[in-house]
MDAnalysis code that builds the backbone (N, CA, C; Angstrom):
import MDAnalysis as mda
import numpy as np

u = mda.Universe.empty(390, n_residues=130, atom_resindex=np.repeat(np.arange(130), 3), trajectory=True)
u.add_TopologyAttr("name", ["N", "CA", "C"] * 130)
u.add_TopologyAttr("resid", np.arange(1, 131))
u.add_TopologyAttr("resname", ["UNK", "UNK", "UNK", "UNK", "UNK", "UNK", "UNK", "UNK", "UNK", "UNK", "UNK", "UNK", "UNK", "UNK", "UNK", "UNK", "UNK", "UNK", "UNK", "UNK", "UNK", "UNK", "UNK", "UNK", "UNK", "UNK", "UNK", "UNK", "UNK", "UNK", "UNK", "UNK", "UNK", "UNK", "UNK", "UNK", "UNK", "UNK", "UNK", "UNK", "UNK", "UNK", "UNK", "UNK", "UNK", "UNK", "UNK", "UNK", "UNK", "UNK", "UNK", "UNK", "UNK", "UNK", "UNK", "UNK", "UNK", "UNK", "UNK", "UNK", "UNK", "UNK", "UNK", "UNK", "UNK", "UNK", "UNK", "UNK", "UNK", "UNK", "UNK", "UNK", "UNK", "UNK", "UNK", "UNK", "UNK", "UNK", "UNK", "UNK", "UNK", "UNK", "UNK", "UNK", "UNK", "UNK", "UNK", "UNK", "UNK", "UNK", "UNK", "UNK", "UNK", "UNK", "UNK", "UNK", "UNK", "UNK", "UNK", "UNK", "UNK", "UNK", "UNK", "UNK", "UNK", "UNK", "UNK", "UNK", "UNK", "UNK", "UNK", "UNK", "UNK", "UNK", "UNK", "UNK", "UNK", "UNK", "UNK", "UNK", "UNK", "UNK", "UNK", "UNK", "UNK", "UNK", "UNK", "UNK", "UNK", "UNK"])
u.atoms.positions = np.array([
    [0.557, -1.287, 0.062],
    [0.038, -0.079, 0.023],
    [0.864, 1.119, 0.038],
    [0.397, 2.669, -0.801],
    [1.173, 3.482, -0.527],
    [1.574, 4.328, 0.599],
    [2.403, 4.669, 0.883],
    [2.510, 4.910, 2.371],
    [2.151, 6.181, 2.441],
    [1.449, 6.958, 1.739],
    [0.680, 8.023, 2.206],
    [-0.554, 7.740, 2.368],
    [-1.291, 6.973, 1.152],
    [-2.427, 6.348, 1.664],
    [-2.646, 5.725, 3.339],
    [-1.653, 4.949, 3.397],
    [-1.765, 4.224, 4.660],
    [-1.703, 5.404, 6.169],
    [-0.706, 6.512, 5.949],
    [-0.818, 7.632, 6.604],
    [-1.980, 8.521, 6.887],
    [-2.986, 8.557, 5.421],
    [-4.067, 9.296, 5.234],
    [-5.001, 8.406, 6.222],
    [-5.062, 6.988, 5.570],
    [-5.964, 6.234, 6.681],
    [-5.599, 6.621, 8.279],
    [-4.478, 5.700, 8.841],
    [-4.216, 5.730, 10.086],
    [-4.678, 7.393, 10.968],
    [-4.743, 8.890, 10.119],
    [-4.660, 10.079, 10.353],
    [-6.225, 9.808, 11.123],
    [-7.151, 9.078, 9.754],
    [-7.976, 9.122, 10.413],
    [-8.778, 7.838, 11.359],
    [-7.825, 7.000, 11.471],
    [-7.958, 5.968, 12.516],
    [-8.201, 6.702, 13.769],
    [-6.936, 7.746, 14.000],
    [-6.172, 8.471, 15.541],
    [-7.395, 9.049, 15.693],
    [-8.338, 10.178, 14.360],
    [-9.585, 11.107, 15.089],
    [-10.718, 10.132, 15.011],
    [-11.067, 8.896, 14.554],
    [-11.858, 8.063, 15.185],
    [-11.893, 7.361, 16.463],
    [-10.629, 7.019, 17.019],
    [-10.025, 6.195, 18.393],
    [-10.476, 7.557, 18.961],
    [-10.241, 8.380, 18.793],
    [-9.850, 10.185, 19.790],
    [-11.504, 10.047, 19.928],
    [-12.136, 10.500, 19.255],
    [-14.079, 10.296, 19.491],
    [-14.679, 9.650, 20.461],
    [-14.122, 7.939, 20.412],
    [-15.041, 6.535, 20.852],
    [-14.996, 7.249, 22.444],
    [-16.519, 6.837, 23.156],
    [-16.203, 7.228, 24.709],
    [-15.668, 5.847, 25.171],
    [-15.099, 6.601, 26.992],
    [-14.084, 5.858, 27.437],
    [-14.267, 4.616, 27.514],
    [-15.405, 4.108, 27.569],
    [-15.937, 2.725, 27.668],
    [-14.788, 1.735, 26.521],
    [-15.400, 2.277, 25.372],
    [-14.500, 1.841, 24.380],
    [-12.942, 1.685, 24.443],
    [-12.417, 2.875, 24.836],
    [-10.883, 2.982, 25.086],
    [-10.577, 2.075, 26.095],
    [-11.756, 1.521, 27.040],
    [-11.041, 0.921, 27.916],
    [-10.896, -0.742, 27.237],
    [-12.046, -1.149, 26.991],
    [-12.141, -2.304, 26.171],
    [-10.763, -2.484, 25.156],
    [-10.443, -0.997, 24.503],
    [-8.907, -1.954, 23.774],
    [-7.912, -1.537, 24.142],
    [-8.297, -1.177, 25.498],
    [-6.796, -0.986, 26.709],
    [-6.296, -2.955, 26.670],
    [-7.789, -3.497, 26.768],
    [-7.471, -4.605, 27.113],
    [-7.614, -5.762, 25.633],
    [-7.786, -5.173, 25.008],
    [-8.188, -6.323, 23.835],
    [-7.134, -5.237, 22.780],
    [-5.475, -6.119, 22.115],
    [-4.889, -5.364, 21.348],
    [-5.816, -5.075, 19.755],
    [-5.558, -3.421, 19.353],
    [-6.229, -3.579, 18.342],
    [-4.890, -3.236, 16.852],
    [-4.674, -4.323, 16.224],
    [-3.656, -3.926, 14.833],
    [-4.312, -3.645, 13.879],
    [-3.882, -3.020, 13.001],
    [-4.096, -2.397, 12.007],
    [-2.823, -2.779, 10.823],
    [-3.852, -3.488, 9.545],
    [-2.792, -3.946, 8.721],
    [-3.640, -3.194, 7.340],
    [-2.575, -3.905, 6.648],
    [-2.836, -3.296, 4.835],
    [-4.106, -4.413, 4.616],
    [-4.006, -5.690, 4.991],
    [-4.901, -6.344, 4.312],
    [-4.905, -7.629, 4.985],
    [-5.511, -9.054, 4.946],
    [-5.319, -9.911, 5.432],
    [-4.366, -11.129, 4.929],
    [-3.926, -11.926, 5.679],
    [-2.785, -12.802, 5.255],
    [-4.135, -13.906, 3.985],
    [-3.018, -14.779, 3.578],
    [-3.605, -15.753, 2.732],
    [-4.253, -16.309, 3.848],
    [-3.224, -16.693, 4.677],
    [-3.999, -17.911, 5.850],
    [-5.659, -17.484, 6.079],
    [-5.588, -16.280, 6.403],
    [-6.777, -15.912, 7.335],
    [-7.918, -15.422, 5.878],
    [-7.747, -15.310, 5.313],
    [-8.276, -15.776, 3.564],
    [-8.731, -17.059, 3.467],
    [-8.117, -17.957, 3.526],
    [-8.570, -18.971, 3.209],
    [-9.413, -19.717, 4.557],
    [-9.110, -19.371, 5.721],
    [-9.871, -19.789, 6.762],
    [-11.227, -19.152, 6.565],
    [-11.198, -17.788, 6.518],
    [-12.788, -17.408, 6.488],
    [-13.279, -17.414, 5.073],
    [-13.005, -18.117, 4.162],
    [-13.369, -18.063, 2.523],
    [-13.514, -17.058, 1.768],
    [-12.651, -15.783, 2.117],
    [-12.712, -14.877, 1.449],
    [-11.651, -15.023, 0.286],
    [-12.429, -14.708, -1.145],
    [-11.843, -14.350, -2.262],
    [-10.716, -13.314, -2.781],
    [-11.220, -12.405, -2.401],
    [-10.420, -11.505, -2.379],
    [-10.080, -10.373, -1.242],
    [-8.702, -9.953, -1.265],
    [-8.457, -9.559, 0.105],
    [-9.088, -7.910, 0.534],
    [-10.032, -7.257, -0.177],
    [-10.285, -6.205, -0.143],
    [-11.421, -5.972, 0.930],
    [-12.159, -7.636, 0.585],
    [-13.689, -7.815, 1.101],
    [-13.555, -7.703, 2.494],
    [-12.359, -7.936, 3.334],
    [-12.782, -8.267, 4.634],
    [-12.199, -6.740, 5.580],
    [-12.867, -5.802, 6.202],
    [-12.682, -5.099, 6.680],
    [-11.846, -4.979, 8.036],
    [-12.383, -6.131, 9.092],
    [-11.570, -6.377, 9.897],
    [-12.163, -7.778, 10.786],
    [-11.151, -8.320, 12.277],
    [-11.151, -9.530, 12.399],
    [-11.318, -9.815, 13.468],
    [-12.134, -10.347, 14.507],
    [-12.012, -10.671, 15.868],
    [-11.518, -12.051, 15.750],
    [-10.018, -12.066, 16.770],
    [-9.714, -13.548, 16.840],
    [-9.710, -13.569, 18.568],
    [-10.006, -14.481, 19.020],
    [-10.100, -14.798, 20.529],
    [-11.306, -15.547, 21.104],
    [-11.700, -15.819, 22.261],
    [-12.622, -16.460, 22.832],
    [-13.452, -15.199, 23.303],
    [-14.749, -15.296, 22.828],
    [-15.864, -14.449, 23.240],
    [-16.071, -14.549, 24.641],
    [-16.079, -13.160, 25.325],
    [-16.546, -13.108, 26.699],
    [-17.820, -13.797, 27.393],
    [-18.481, -14.102, 26.443],
    [-19.927, -15.033, 27.024],
    [-19.282, -16.444, 26.578],
    [-18.627, -16.828, 26.199],
    [-17.750, -18.220, 25.972],
    [-17.257, -19.393, 26.777],
    [-16.146, -17.930, 27.616],
    [-15.092, -17.923, 28.379],
    [-15.212, -18.696, 29.879],
    [-14.390, -19.416, 29.790],
    [-14.312, -20.546, 31.494],
    [-13.009, -20.728, 31.928],
    [-12.814, -20.874, 32.866],
    [-11.629, -21.025, 33.630],
    [-10.827, -22.369, 33.166],
    [-11.682, -23.065, 32.263],
    [-10.823, -24.014, 31.290],
    [-10.102, -22.848, 30.082],
    [-10.240, -21.837, 29.877],
    [-9.643, -21.207, 28.770],
    [-8.712, -20.711, 29.634],
    [-8.420, -20.106, 30.357],
    [-7.246, -19.920, 31.296],
    [-5.457, -20.212, 30.334],
    [-4.416, -19.862, 30.116],
    [-3.276, -20.163, 29.330],
    [-3.823, -19.920, 28.159],
    [-4.933, -19.281, 27.162],
    [-5.229, -19.242, 26.019],
    [-4.849, -18.083, 25.328],
    [-4.280, -17.812, 23.905],
    [-3.846, -16.941, 23.472],
    [-4.943, -15.362, 24.112],
    [-4.699, -14.372, 23.567],
    [-5.245, -13.293, 24.091],
    [-6.049, -12.639, 22.703],
    [-6.794, -12.220, 23.241],
    [-7.726, -12.030, 21.892],
    [-7.163, -10.652, 21.114],
    [-7.552, -10.491, 20.072],
    [-6.842, -9.479, 19.429],
    [-8.062, -9.014, 17.505],
    [-8.457, -7.445, 18.334],
    [-8.838, -6.746, 16.883],
    [-8.160, -6.477, 16.038],
    [-8.471, -6.817, 14.552],
    [-8.154, -6.567, 13.336],
    [-8.349, -5.676, 12.661],
    [-7.654, -4.466, 12.120],
    [-8.712, -3.719, 10.893],
    [-7.710, -4.202, 9.952],
    [-8.397, -3.919, 8.748],
    [-7.470, -4.382, 7.453],
    [-7.858, -2.621, 6.318],
    [-6.846, -1.989, 6.407],
    [-7.264, -0.517, 5.906],
    [-7.328, -1.498, 4.569],
    [-7.254, -2.000, 3.836],
    [-7.768, -2.045, 2.193],
    [-9.265, -2.548, 1.923],
    [-9.351, -2.914, 2.941],
    [-11.110, -3.640, 2.972],
    [-11.700, -1.940, 3.661],
    [-11.488, -1.333, 4.853],
    [-12.274, -0.649, 4.946],
    [-12.388, 0.836, 3.732],
    [-11.174, 0.708, 3.032],
    [-10.767, 2.252, 2.522],
    [-11.803, 1.158, 0.665],
    [-11.643, 0.335, 0.307],
    [-13.041, -0.264, -0.377],
    [-13.785, 0.445, -0.245],
    [-14.883, 0.495, 1.477],
    [-16.172, 0.292, 1.844],
    [-16.514, 2.036, 1.665],
    [-14.880, 2.954, 1.303],
    [-15.167, 4.268, 1.457],
    [-14.667, 4.690, 0.522],
    [-15.271, 4.527, -0.444],
    [-14.278, 5.001, -1.808],
    [-15.569, 4.787, -3.013],
    [-15.421, 5.985, -3.384],
    [-16.608, 5.847, -4.710],
    [-15.751, 5.338, -6.416],
    [-16.781, 4.826, -6.867],
    [-16.556, 4.198, -7.786],
    [-14.837, 4.372, -8.537],
    [-14.918, 5.742, -8.455],
    [-13.372, 5.857, -9.304],
    [-12.323, 5.990, -8.240],
    [-12.672, 5.637, -7.394],
    [-11.439, 4.920, -6.556],
    [-11.241, 6.118, -5.156],
    [-12.119, 7.320, -5.370],
    [-11.629, 8.762, -4.851],
    [-12.904, 8.321, -3.108],
    [-11.562, 8.909, -2.133],
    [-11.678, 8.016, -0.481],
    [-12.574, 9.469, -0.420],
    [-14.069, 9.014, 0.568],
    [-15.153, 10.084, 1.515],
    [-14.737, 10.106, 2.442],
    [-13.998, 11.064, 2.943],
    [-13.065, 10.893, 3.994],
    [-14.356, 10.873, 5.526],
    [-15.658, 11.381, 4.838],
    [-16.334, 10.999, 6.422],
    [-17.057, 9.590, 5.991],
    [-17.284, 8.880, 5.200],
    [-17.648, 7.960, 5.003],
    [-16.276, 6.734, 5.798],
    [-14.766, 6.860, 5.279],
    [-13.949, 6.748, 5.614],
    [-13.752, 6.558, 7.196],
    [-13.929, 7.831, 7.849],
    [-13.846, 7.446, 9.631],
    [-15.280, 6.864, 9.832],
    [-16.707, 6.821, 9.418],
    [-17.636, 6.239, 9.993],
    [-17.054, 4.553, 9.875],
    [-16.870, 3.840, 8.537],
    [-16.530, 2.922, 8.113],
    [-15.560, 1.986, 9.552],
    [-14.727, 2.842, 9.222],
    [-13.455, 2.417, 10.682],
    [-14.249, 2.718, 12.071],
    [-15.211, 3.235, 12.188],
    [-16.339, 3.359, 13.498],
    [-16.618, 2.218, 13.887],
    [-17.592, 1.475, 12.272],
    [-18.258, 0.444, 12.068],
    [-17.294, -0.555, 12.436],
    [-16.357, -1.158, 11.795],
    [-15.427, -1.927, 11.925],
    [-14.841, -2.258, 12.903],
    [-14.373, -1.063, 14.043],
    [-14.105, -1.101, 15.272],
    [-15.082, -1.659, 16.574],
    [-16.302, -0.947, 16.049],
    [-17.475, -1.473, 17.468],
    [-17.947, -3.424, 16.719],
    [-18.115, -3.165, 15.468],
    [-17.985, -4.974, 15.269],
    [-17.258, -5.627, 15.745],
    [-15.661, -5.492, 15.272],
    [-15.290, -6.171, 15.709],
    [-15.428, -6.487, 17.785],
    [-15.612, -5.198, 18.315],
    [-15.885, -5.474, 19.705],
    [-16.803, -6.235, 20.038],
    [-18.210, -6.358, 19.079],
    [-19.383, -6.740, 19.350],
    [-18.816, -8.197, 19.525],
    [-18.024, -8.940, 18.525],
    [-17.674, -10.202, 18.165],
    [-17.189, -10.669, 19.864],
    [-16.095, -9.579, 20.408],
    [-15.537, -10.030, 21.710],
    [-16.695, -10.142, 22.991],
    [-17.774, -9.525, 22.623],
    [-18.859, -9.865, 23.918],
    [-20.163, -10.788, 23.231],
    [-19.614, -11.494, 22.074],
    [-20.568, -12.805, 21.972],
    [-21.713, -12.698, 21.036],
    [-21.303, -11.614, 20.367],
    [-22.528, -10.884, 19.090],
    [-22.243, -12.107, 18.034],
    [-23.129, -12.479, 16.820],
    [-22.906, -12.940, 16.086],
    [-23.150, -11.840, 15.088],
    [-22.509, -12.009, 13.435],
    [-22.747, -11.193, 12.422],
    [-24.478, -10.745, 12.227],
    [-25.006, -11.463, 12.194],
    [-26.813, -11.108, 12.306],
    [-26.977, -10.124, 13.483],
    [-26.984, -10.406, 14.377],
    [-27.124, -9.605, 15.433],
    [-26.515, -7.820, 15.321],
    [-25.283, -8.435, 14.961],
    [-24.238, -7.288, 14.381],
    [-25.108, -5.962, 13.509],
    [-25.432, -6.875, 12.447],
    [-26.332, -6.403, 11.464],
    [-27.222, -5.473, 11.979],
    [-28.264, -6.477, 12.485],
    [-29.136, -5.289, 13.295],
    [-28.877, -4.610, 13.765],
    [-27.781, -4.003, 14.598],
    [-27.693, -2.835, 15.512],
    [-27.037, -2.092, 14.730],
    [-26.785, -2.604, 13.046],
    [-25.966, -1.359, 12.365],
    [-24.570, -1.827, 12.613],
    [-24.023, -2.567, 12.767],
    [-22.669, -2.804, 12.738],
    [-22.318, -3.839, 12.396],
])
């Protein structure tokens, strides 16, 4: 990815993060947020994704609603945001990025993946607008 586009995205990501409520910041302190250009081939295969720009985010871990004492010692939760997928959703047909839509899509992606952390499935998150 072009470094200027990466910097552009990251500046908007920082602005979105600054606007999120304190409770979301607390969750993000406990759950790492990793921003990557696009998902790995392994993730794409696991998820059945054919085009890397189709995935905006991914939560990996054990949702809070499914945790038990048996899960101690497992890998920590991680939220991934994929720049390429989010930029695709925020771009017009001519490839021009709508900055307001970019911020909206970044926010939706972060909250969507935090929803998975709390045990929401895709259908429930869609009903909530995420």
